[in-house]
C-alpha positions as CSV (number, residue, x, y, z in Angstrom):
1,M,152.2,16.6,203.9
2,S,149.1,18.6,203.1
3,P,146.7,17.8,200.3
4,A,148.0,20.8,198.3
5,E,151.6,19.6,198.7
6,L,150.6,16.1,197.7
7,I,149.0,17.1,194.5
8,E,152.1,19.0,193.4
9,Q,154.1,15.8,193.4
10,P,154.7,14.1,190.0
11,F,152.9,11.1,191.3
12,G,150.8,10.0,194.2
13,T,147.7,7.9,195.1
14,Y,144.1,8.8,195.7
15,G,144.2,7.0,199.0
16,E,146.9,9.4,200.3
17,L,144.9,12.4,199.2
18,I,141.7,11.3,200.9
19,R,143.6,10.3,204.0
20,E,144.9,13.9,204.2
21,Q,141.5,15.4,203.5
22,A,140.1,13.3,206.4
23,R,142.9,14.5,208.7
24,T,142.6,18.2,207.9
25,R,138.8,18.5,207.2
26,P,137.2,15.4,208.8
27,G,133.6,16.7,208.9
28,H,133.5,18.1,205.4
29,P,131.0,16.3,203.2
30,A,132.7,14.0,200.7
31,L,129.6,12.2,199.2
32,I,125.9,13.0,199.2
33,Q,123.1,10.9,197.9
34,D,119.5,11.8,198.6
35,Q,119.3,12.3,202.4
36,R,122.6,10.5,203.2
37,T,125.9,12.3,203.7
38,V,129.4,10.8,204.1
39,S,132.1,12.9,205.6
40,F,135.8,12.6,204.7
41,A,136.5,11.0,208.0
42,T,133.8,8.4,207.5
43,L,134.8,7.8,203.9
44,D,138.4,7.3,205.0
45,A,137.3,4.7,207.5
46,M,135.1,3.0,205.0
47,M,138.0,2.7,202.6
48,D,140.2,1.2,205.3
49,R,137.5,-1.5,206.0
50,V,137.2,-2.3,202.3
51,A,141.0,-2.5,201.9
52,A,141.3,-4.7,205.0
53,T,138.5,-7.0,203.8
54,L,140.3,-7.4,200.4
55,Q,143.5,-8.3,202.2
56,R,141.7,-10.8,204.4
57,D,140.2,-12.5,201.4
58,G,143.6,-12.9,199.8
59,I,143.3,-10.2,197.1
60,R,146.9,-9.0,196.5
61,P,148.1,-5.7,195.1
62,T,147.8,-5.4,191.3
63,E,145.1,-8.1,191.2
64,A,141.6,-7.1,190.2
65,V,138.1,-6.9,191.7
66,A,134.8,-6.2,189.8
67,I,131.9,-3.9,190.6
68,C,128.5,-4.3,188.9
69,A,126.1,-1.9,190.5
70,G,124.2,1.3,190.3
71,A,125.7,4.6,191.5
72,S,125.8,4.8,195.3
73,L,127.8,5.8,198.3
74,E,128.8,2.2,198.8
75,Y,130.0,1.9,195.2
76,A,132.2,4.9,195.7
77,A,133.7,3.5,199.0
78,V,134.4,0.1,197.4
79,F,136.1,1.6,194.4
80,L,138.3,3.9,196.5
81,G,139.0,1.3,199.2
82,A,140.2,-1.1,196.5
83,L,142.5,1.5,195.2
84,R,143.9,2.0,198.7
85,A,144.7,-1.7,198.8
86,G,146.6,-1.4,195.6
87,V,143.9,-3.4,193.8
88,A,142.8,-2.6,190.2
89,V,139.1,-2.0,189.7
90,A,137.1,-2.9,186.6
91,P,133.7,-1.3,186.5
92,L,130.9,-3.1,184.7
93,A,127.7,-1.8,183.4
94,P,124.7,-3.6,184.9
95,S,122.9,-3.3,181.6
96,S,125.5,-5.6,179.9
97,T,124.0,-8.8,178.3
98,A,124.7,-12.2,179.8
99,Q,127.0,-13.1,176.9
100,S,128.9,-9.9,177.3
101,L,129.3,-10.5,181.0
102,A,130.5,-14.0,180.3
103,D,133.1,-12.8,177.8
104,M,134.4,-10.2,180.2
105,A,134.5,-12.7,183.1
106,A,136.7,-14.9,181.0
107,N,139.1,-12.0,180.4
108,A,139.1,-10.1,183.7
109,D,140.4,-12.6,186.2
110,A,138.7,-10.6,189.1
111,G,139.2,-12.3,192.5
112,L,136.0,-10.8,194.0
113,M,132.8,-9.3,192.6
114,F,130.8,-6.6,194.3
115,V,127.1,-6.3,193.4
116,D,124.1,-4.4,194.7
117,A,120.5,-5.7,195.1
118,A,119.5,-4.8,191.6
119,T,122.3,-6.8,190.0
120,A,122.8,-9.8,192.4
121,E,120.8,-12.1,190.0
122,W,123.1,-11.6,187.0
123,P,124.7,-14.9,186.0
124,F,128.1,-13.2,185.3
125,N,129.4,-10.0,187.0
126,I,132.9,-9.1,185.8
127,I,133.9,-5.5,185.6
128,Y,135.0,-4.0,182.3
129,S,134.8,-0.9,180.2
130,S,132.7,-1.3,177.1
131,G,133.9,-0.1,173.7
132,T,131.6,2.1,171.6
133,T,131.3,-0.8,169.1
134,G,131.9,-4.5,168.9
135,T,133.1,-6.7,171.8
136,P,133.9,-4.9,175.0
137,K,137.6,-4.7,175.8
138,G,139.4,-4.3,179.1
139,I,141.2,-1.1,179.0
140,V,144.1,-1.1,181.4
141,Q,144.6,2.4,182.8
142,P,147.7,3.0,184.9
143,H,147.7,5.1,188.1
144,G,149.8,7.7,186.4
145,M,147.0,8.3,183.9
146,R,144.5,9.0,186.6
147,W,146.9,11.2,188.5
148,A,147.3,13.4,185.4
149,H,143.5,13.8,185.3
150,V,143.4,15.1,188.9
151,Q,146.3,17.5,188.3
152,R,144.5,18.8,185.2
153,A,141.3,19.2,187.0
154,R,142.6,22.0,189.2
155,L,142.6,24.2,186.1
156,Q,138.8,23.8,186.1
157,G,138.4,25.1,189.6
158,Y,138.1,21.7,191.5
159,G,139.1,22.1,195.1
160,P,138.0,21.9,198.7
161,D,134.9,24.0,198.1
162,A,133.8,22.3,194.9
163,V,130.4,20.6,194.7
164,T,129.9,18.2,191.8
165,V,126.6,16.7,190.7
166,I,127.2,13.3,189.2
167,A,124.3,12.2,186.9
168,T,126.1,9.5,184.9
169,P,127.0,6.0,186.0
170,L,130.0,5.3,188.2
171,Y,131.1,2.6,185.8
172,S,131.6,5.2,183.0
173,N,135.0,6.8,182.4
174,T,133.1,10.0,181.7
175,T,131.9,10.1,185.3
176,L,135.3,9.1,186.9
177,V,137.0,12.0,185.1
178,S,134.9,14.3,187.3
179,F,134.3,12.1,190.3
180,F,137.9,11.4,191.3
181,P,139.1,15.0,191.1
182,T,136.2,16.2,193.2
183,V,136.6,13.7,196.1
184,T,140.5,13.6,196.1
185,L,140.8,17.4,196.1
186,G,138.4,17.7,199.1
187,G,135.2,18.6,197.4
188,T,131.7,17.2,197.7
189,V,130.1,14.7,195.3
190,V,126.3,14.7,195.0
191,L,125.2,11.3,193.4
192,M,122.2,10.7,191.3
193,A,121.3,7.0,190.9
194,K,119.3,7.9,187.7
195,F,119.3,11.1,185.6
196,D,116.1,13.1,185.7
197,A,116.2,16.7,184.4
198,A,113.9,18.2,187.0
199,K,115.6,16.4,189.9
200,Y,119.0,17.4,188.6
201,L,118.1,21.0,188.5
202,T,116.6,20.8,192.0
203,L,119.8,19.2,193.4
204,A,122.1,21.6,191.6
205,E,120.2,24.6,193.2
206,Q,119.8,23.0,196.6
207,H,123.5,22.1,197.0
208,R,124.9,25.2,195.2
209,A,126.7,23.0,192.6
210,T,129.9,24.3,191.2
211,H,130.8,21.5,188.7
212,T,129.2,18.8,186.6
213,M,130.1,16.4,183.8
214,L,127.2,15.6,181.5
215,V,126.8,14.0,178.0
216,P,125.2,16.0,175.2
217,V,121.8,14.4,175.4
218,Q,121.5,15.4,179.1
219,Y,122.4,19.0,178.3
220,Q,119.7,18.9,175.6
221,R,117.1,17.7,178.0
222,L,118.1,20.2,180.7
223,M,118.1,23.1,178.3
224,G,114.7,22.0,176.9
225,H,113.1,21.7,180.4
226,P,110.2,24.2,180.5
227,D,111.2,25.4,184.0
228,F,115.0,25.7,183.4
229,G,115.0,29.4,183.8
230,R,113.4,29.3,187.2
231,Y,116.3,27.5,188.9
232,D,119.2,29.4,190.5
233,L,122.3,28.0,188.9
234,S,124.6,31.0,189.6
235,S,126.9,28.9,191.7
236,F,128.3,27.0,188.7
237,R,132.0,27.5,187.9
238,M,132.4,24.9,185.2
239,K,130.3,22.5,183.2
240,L,132.0,19.7,181.3
241,C,130.9,17.5,178.4
242,T,132.3,14.5,176.5
243,S,131.4,11.1,174.9
244,A,129.3,12.1,171.9
245,P,128.9,14.9,169.3
246,F,128.0,18.2,170.9
247,S,126.3,20.6,168.5
248,A,127.5,24.2,168.2
249,A,123.9,25.4,168.6
250,L,123.5,23.5,171.9
251,K,126.8,24.9,173.2
252,A,125.7,28.4,172.3
253,D,122.4,28.0,174.2
254,I,124.2,26.7,177.3
255,L,126.7,29.7,177.2
256,K,123.7,32.1,176.9
257,R,121.5,30.7,179.7
258,W,123.6,28.7,182.1
259,P,126.1,30.6,184.3
260,G,129.8,29.4,184.5
261,G,132.2,28.1,181.9
262,L,131.7,25.3,179.5
263,V,134.4,22.8,178.6
264,E,134.2,20.0,176.0
265,Y,136.7,17.1,176.0
266,Y,137.4,15.0,173.0
267,G,139.4,11.8,173.6
268,M,139.1,8.2,174.4
269,T,139.0,5.9,177.5
270,E,142.2,4.4,176.0
271,G,143.9,7.8,176.5
272,G,146.3,9.3,174.0
273,G,145.6,12.8,172.8
274,T,142.8,14.9,174.3
275,C,141.4,18.1,172.8
276,I,139.8,20.7,175.0
277,L,137.4,23.4,174.0
278,A,136.8,26.1,176.6
279,A,133.7,27.3,174.8
280,H,133.3,30.4,177.0
281,E,136.7,31.6,175.9
282,H,136.3,30.6,172.2
283,P,132.7,31.3,171.2
284,D,133.9,31.4,167.6
285,K,135.1,27.8,167.7
286,L,131.9,26.0,168.8
287,A,131.9,23.8,165.7
288,T,135.2,22.3,166.8
289,V,136.2,20.0,169.6
290,G,139.0,22.4,170.7
291,A,142.8,22.3,170.6
292,P,145.2,19.6,172.0
293,A,145.7,19.9,175.8
294,E,149.1,21.0,177.0
295,G,151.6,18.2,176.6
296,H,149.4,16.3,174.2
297,D,150.7,15.5,170.8
298,M,147.9,15.0,168.2
299,R,148.6,14.3,164.6
300,L,146.8,13.2,161.4
301,I,147.8,10.1,159.4
302,D,146.7,9.0,155.9
303,E,145.4,5.7,154.7
304,A,148.9,4.3,154.4
305,G,149.8,5.2,158.0
306,H,152.0,8.2,156.9
307,E,151.7,11.4,158.9
308,V,150.0,14.3,157.1
309,A,152.5,17.1,156.8
310,R,152.3,19.6,159.7
311,G,151.2,23.0,158.6
312,E,149.0,21.5,155.9
313,I,145.9,23.4,157.0
314,G,142.7,21.8,156.1
315,A,144.2,18.4,155.3
316,I,142.1,15.4,156.4
317,G,143.4,12.3,158.2
318,E,142.9,9.8,161.0
319,I,143.5,11.4,164.4
320,V,146.2,9.8,166.6
321,G,147.4,11.1,169.9
322,H,150.2,10.8,172.6
323,S,150.1,12.2,176.1
324,P,151.0,11.3,179.7
325,A,147.5,9.7,180.0
326,M,147.6,6.6,177.9
327,M,146.4,3.0,178.5
328,L,148.9,0.3,179.0
329,G,146.9,-1.8,176.5
330,Y,143.8,-4.0,176.2
331,H,143.8,-6.6,179.0
332,R,145.0,-9.9,177.6
333,Q,144.4,-8.8,174.0
334,P,147.8,-8.0,172.5
335,D,146.5,-8.1,168.9
336,K,143.8,-5.5,169.7
337,T,146.4,-3.4,171.5
338,R,148.7,-3.4,168.4
339,E,145.7,-2.4,166.2
340,A,145.1,0.6,168.4
341,E,148.7,1.9,168.3
342,W,150.6,4.0,165.7
343,F,154.3,4.6,166.0
344,A,156.0,7.7,164.6
345,P,159.3,7.3,162.7
346,D,161.2,8.1,165.9
347,G,159.4,5.3,167.8
348,K,157.0,7.6,169.8
349,R,153.8,5.7,170.6
350,F,150.4,7.1,169.7
351,I,146.8,5.8,170.2
352,R,144.6,5.7,167.1
353,T,141.1,7.2,167.5
354,G,139.5,5.8,164.4
355,D,138.1,9.3,163.8
356,V,138.8,11.5,160.8
357,G,139.4,15.2,161.2
358,R,141.3,18.3,160.3
359,F,143.0,21.2,162.1
360,D,142.3,24.8,161.3
361,A,144.9,27.6,161.2
362,D,144.6,28.1,165.0
363,G,145.1,24.4,165.8
364,F,141.5,23.6,166.6
365,L,140.2,20.2,165.5
366,T,137.0,19.6,163.6
367,L,135.7,16.0,163.4
368,M,134.6,14.8,160.1
369,D,133.5,11.2,160.7
370,R,134.5,7.7,161.8
371,K,137.2,6.2,159.6
372,K,135.1,3.1,158.9
373,D,132.4,5.4,157.5
374,M,134.7,6.8,154.8
375,V,135.5,5.4,151.4
376,I,138.2,6.4,149.0
377,S,137.0,7.6,145.6
378,G,138.2,9.6,142.7
379,D,134.7,10.9,141.9
380,P,132.1,12.6,144.0
381,A,130.1,9.3,144.1
382,P,132.1,6.1,144.7
383,R,132.3,3.5,142.0
384,R,133.2,-0.1,142.5
385,G,136.7,-0.9,141.4
386,R,137.8,2.8,141.3
387,S,140.4,4.4,143.6
388,G,141.7,7.9,144.1
389,R,142.2,10.7,146.5
390,G,138.7,12.0,147.2
391,R,136.7,11.1,150.3
392,R,133.0,10.8,150.6
393,R,131.3,10.7,154.0
394,L,128.9,7.7,154.3
395,G,128.1,7.7,158.0
396,T,126.4,10.3,160.2
397,L,127.6,12.6,162.9
398,G,125.2,10.9,165.2
399,R,128.0,8.3,165.9
400,N,130.1,8.5,169.0
401,P,133.5,9.8,167.8
402,G,136.4,8.8,170.0
403,G,134.5,7.1,172.7
404,F,134.7,8.4,176.2
405,C,137.2,11.0,177.2
406,C,140.1,11.4,178.5
């Protein structure tokens, strides 16, 4: 079965897709980092060696391994090889504190830990996704969730001729949303171990990049680089952004000076509903985070957990979402899982974002603030002991609404 036929299936595995890429296009570059290039045939063989090693060491399917390392070709091969063996992977940020690593180690139950030279001296190295606030929680993402990401990525032009510059860490869900679609659909990934605006622009021009996923502060630094206009970026098809507030002014500047489309994702690592703003198609909606993706059900609920009436334009409430891409739960934390869930009267399961927002008449979502930064008040200024219907924003939009996408 060809890669194109495989991706049309309701479900499949990344290992199968890369195997077919290696069979049909063995010499095509799959990964690039600095002066090193790994073809699909080589990547496929590396994945087999990783899978065989895990089996030799007694790691069974559905068990977990941890990776604590910087972005590299080896990191990518270990991640993909573990998936081929049916093993779950929990990426860990090397910048985690010792206490955080200890807490995650107690929760993760990883049978093996992979580290690079820079992290080999850490006392604890258990892979986990960090929350935006508080204690990191292990977010269990099923294969079906990742498969949905790859199928959706075709709409952004990912395919055999795609070249994606990766400038965010491989332990970040933001990165994986772009990394996996590129390599499994036969494109080439150009890895940066550390983001630098000038180096990024040089690599993008050199490799004729077609795609990228960046966070807002990286876009800000790139657009502010004094030599930005001197680089040829005409090869870009699509630029993606998520993970933090993305100002309308910055989006407008990117649309004006950087060729190709611009898409913003709003969502969470936990999954649930995702909003998508194709900024190049909706330049009048740059102050929003877009409209719910196809098949994603996003609603607003009030303080009592009741749904805000549909069609009540401008009404404010906490954003909850349901989609084919949802976490199974927080690993070994059922209480936290229940806190993150909201069930509609018909029993449909939603994930709570903790963000407050409102939909406009066209169905586009505007974020107001984090729920914890809102107080209930009957007056413009809150008074102790009073209650009512009004809301006053206390926090700032500098917070990270919704966490990482998708």
